[in-house]
N, C-alpha and C positions, 0 to 999 in steps of 0.2 A: 537278717543282717544285710549290709551291703555287699557280702561276699557270696550271697545266695544260698548258703548253708550254715549250720551252726559252727562255731569256732570254739576251741578249748580256751577256758578263762586263762589269761596270761600269768596270773599268780599260781596256778596249778602247773602250768608249763615250768615256771621258775622253780617251783618246789621238786618237780621231776629232775630238772637239770642239777640242782644242788645235790639231790640225793644220788644222781649217778656218779658224782665226783668224790663222795665221802670215802668209799673203799680206796680209791686211787690216791686221794690227796691226804688222807688223815691217818690211815692205818699205822699205828705205832710211832707217828711223827709229831702229832699235835693234839690238842684237845678241841679243836674247832677252826672254822675260818673266821678270821678277825674282821674282815671287811670286804666288801665287793662294790665295784663300781663299773660303770660303762657297759651296762647290759643292754643289748639290743634285741629286737623282735623284728627281723627283717621281713618276715611274711607271716601271715596268720597260720596257726596250727589247727588242723582239722582232726576230729576223731579217726584214728587209724593211722595217722602219719608217723613216720620214723623221725626221732628227735636226735640231733647230733649237737654237740657243744665243744667249745675249746676253752681252756683255763690257762692264763698266764700268770705265773707266780712272780709278783713285782719285787718283793723282798721277803726275807725272813729274820727271826731273831731267836736266839737261844732262850730257853725258859730257865729262870732260876729256880723256881718253885718245883718244876718237874724236869730235872736234868736228863732223864731217859726219854723224853719226848722231843 
C-alpha cells in the first residue's frame, strides 16, 4: 500500500466502532441506531492500533410500540 504496511479494511473498522457503542447507546433504551452520518477516517488503521470513537446523539423519539425502550 502507499502507507508501506497493511491497513485494516475501513468496513471492519466501522463494524468495530459500531459494536463498541452498542452497550453504551442501546442497553435498555432502544432497539437499534436508526441512522448514521458524517463518518470520518482521519488516518489509516493498522493492525494493533487502539481505536477510539465519539458519538453525538442528534435527536431521539419515543417509541409507541415499545414504550419501555
